C-alpha angles and dihedrals in degrees: 000000000000120000124234089255092053090050089050091053092048094050095044101034096123093049091045094052096088093043118089108257093232089066097052095087092047091049091048091053095047093047091050092055097033084237109183101183101152089110090067091062107025139050136191120246124195120213093359105136098327123057090243132024127333132176121240136180108249116262092245096049137080129189128198126216108281087001098133143349127225136205123228123195122224109241093195139004115195146134128247090245095054102031099098094044091051092049092050090052097046115057094176092053091048091051091049095049092048089056093043092051093043093242114162104229114228111227119235109250115194108198117221102251116240111237107255119234104244120194108241115252122246090247093056091047091053092049093051094044091050097046095042094039093231136123120280090246090057090046092052092050091049092050092050090049091050095043091250094303100149100202093045090049091052091046089051090056096041102039097148121117096256091056092049089059088054094051098104094045090047094048092052092047096047097043088049089058094046094047091046090057091056090214096110092057092046091049092050090050091049091050091049091051092048091049091049091051092050090050092050091049092050092048090050092050089049092051092046090052092052092046092049091051092051090046091051093049099038093080090073090056107031119103133190143215129182130230136172130238127190118240124215089267090056095250117133119238122197117233130187124228115205116204142164120219121231122266093283096049093042091055093060104105131206125263133166084222100048124183097200138038116226121189141153118265120191107205115208114211093184112233090006090068135232127318117198117219136156121227132200134188135175119264091182133037109272120217123213111285093008118152115247117233138172137183110265095183117113113243093233094067107097109163113086091221090054090051090054091046093050092056091066085077088065098034094140093046098052122104111231090018088169087070089054090051089055091057095061093095092053090056092048086053090053088056092046093048092055091046090053094044116129114254132220104243126229119278096238092189088072095050122081131183125253097268094047089051091050090051091051091052094048091051088059091065112107139171112301117270125200130228105022106193117221125194115194143155093191116108098208091054092048091049103041107030102105104152116144111259097027117134122178121225133190091208111085094196090061096049126108092199124032117197115177133164100213125078108276124213108156094096095150090062094064123089130226094254092054128089127198133197095238136076123211113260094010087146083086084079105027101047108078096220090049093049088051092053092046093052094045094049092049106034108008102213109354119187091242095059124065119228104277134179137191104234092210097053108017105044095129092048091052094047090047090053091047094049092048089065097027094127092054091078096163094056101028089097127144136191123209120211132183113247096242113022133107137186092064092291119162098002119152132176120209144161091191111106092200092056091046094051094046090059082079087075097055118109087231106073114226146192122219121216135183109261115239101242096177106047125164108260133214109213087338094309132111118248140176131200127230114210122187111220124193113205103196096180141350099192137092085356134005110252114179138150137190123228108244093225115073130170134228125227112202133197115238097227134046114271125255136138097235098095112032091177095062101105094191090055101043103034136055105197104096103147093084095046137067090254124106113266123220112210121201126181115226096243093055090044093053092046093051094044091054089051094047097044136032093248142115107226093214089065092051092046091050088060091047092053090048091054092049091050090049090056093049092043089055091052095053091044101050122078119243135301088031093044145355099275117110096017114140105255114236119232091247129071116261136203134158141207116212134183111227114199113207132185127188129225120228088265090055098254117144124248117195106220101178146322116241125215117230095344121211103254099183091114091049089054090051090053094043118022090196094056097105093038091055093050094049091046091058095039098053121038090195089082087064091225105103095122093044091050093048091063088076092054141064108221113222 
């Protein structure tokens, strides 16, 4: 029969693997009793040698290598998305984290409100004029001089001795009239409510300021561990837990010559559930008073320059931080070296001009065939495809045209007479990190693509770029985006280098891109443009065309850089949120832009089309996996429809934001009922409508 300790080892064997075996029994005992004894051996120092807190072995203690193991509580487990909300709702946690992070809490100061000068009411003027036997103008002046105090105003006007004797009688009489009117009480209540609202607003601003400061600083303290959860289909998905150690664990600083190991340990109590701790143990002998340090670098960072870059997330928790400061220039050089890297030029033999592309498309027209069988799982195709001769089938192997919304891989199952709305390896365009690599390898840093970095492979280049413009705080803004997500999911804007670097640790891999701080605005609001692009073929020549109708996505609030967390101000994708969506047809948009700015839209659109063609030209020029070139051609015919998202700078130059796989075109169909028919007419010459369909497109 196994002992409790043996069961513990069996359940926790993977977590125990990096821990010296001689410490397992000690750890088991301490976990069982929740025995937090680090305070017996260690103490916190402030300003020695770090500016904030550091952990030291007590002056009367020594510790040998692998001599003991210590538990650390988790002060807070959160997620970046929920952190601010949780802090606002938990005053005690906010207080604790401010102390832990050595943040000097700003006290709430409620200013004594100056009494507002209120114009006296007509009723008060009449009372004073009547009682003091003066004109209404004199009564009004007296009330203003006495701050609307009725009795004082009357006394001011009737200051003779006889009137003074009548003061008490007059006060009773006048106050009786004022109280009888009920207006004084209402006015006092209104003033109290206004004062209360101002106080609440100031308190809320004070709390928001405190929360923002903790949020900004937490990235130097927060740690992560990964775990898996099973989805409904039984497939595991990796999640990331973000946590901050207690005061002891958070005071352990970084060193490239650490004397302890510190790691998370999730203790399973069986039916009682899981308890997250961290544990640390010495890997060197510790002398009395010695500072405690660990290695905060993730194990998956291999490049030395990336290791250096990562440490800028912990700049204030790094021993010998002056050495880190000296390495800034080397990181800036990493950025510069990539920027100056030689590019692989376009393969011009694959790129044809507009007329040649039109001729290729026209040659695809053939005698009409009926019926043309279409297999699709896409609702807008099912609803809006009305071409004569179309017949839908539920058997993919019988179809002439296959149009599906999910990623397709079973190329060998398709026959030569079939065509499908996907191209092998099109993730080179539709995955953000792949598009970034494609653009860099082909063009370096083109004007139509913002500086962008893969946070898993280009950390030092990003940090170098950030440091190069570190002093330009207002415009040194960055946006992080998941590699493969659309609909505005997972976007975050930051100017905090620690937060940006720590996105490297998320289970969702991300790119980071300079935020466009000077966009072209429509009535003061940000917008982006969605263009639908049909790529008819990529081999032997690129043949692509852009649908003439595009649509505009508009932010709900006027643009500024004051509140980066205001989604309706900074972002334009509203149709997948709970926010109101403003729809604008392209003709009205063009008309209003030409009224608002001294431009001809056709000139702007020419630049947009050129940028789109550059992206596609890069894809057909670069060898796989970076591009389409060299991919084994399937037996079937292939085409693709992409959604290109474009933003404009304030001087009307295009910026390619991303390329979307199999975009939802329901809105396009609502704007133009012939949208799907036009695409199918160009895609398949057997409808006999290629030329007619091309009238809705601009061929690149």
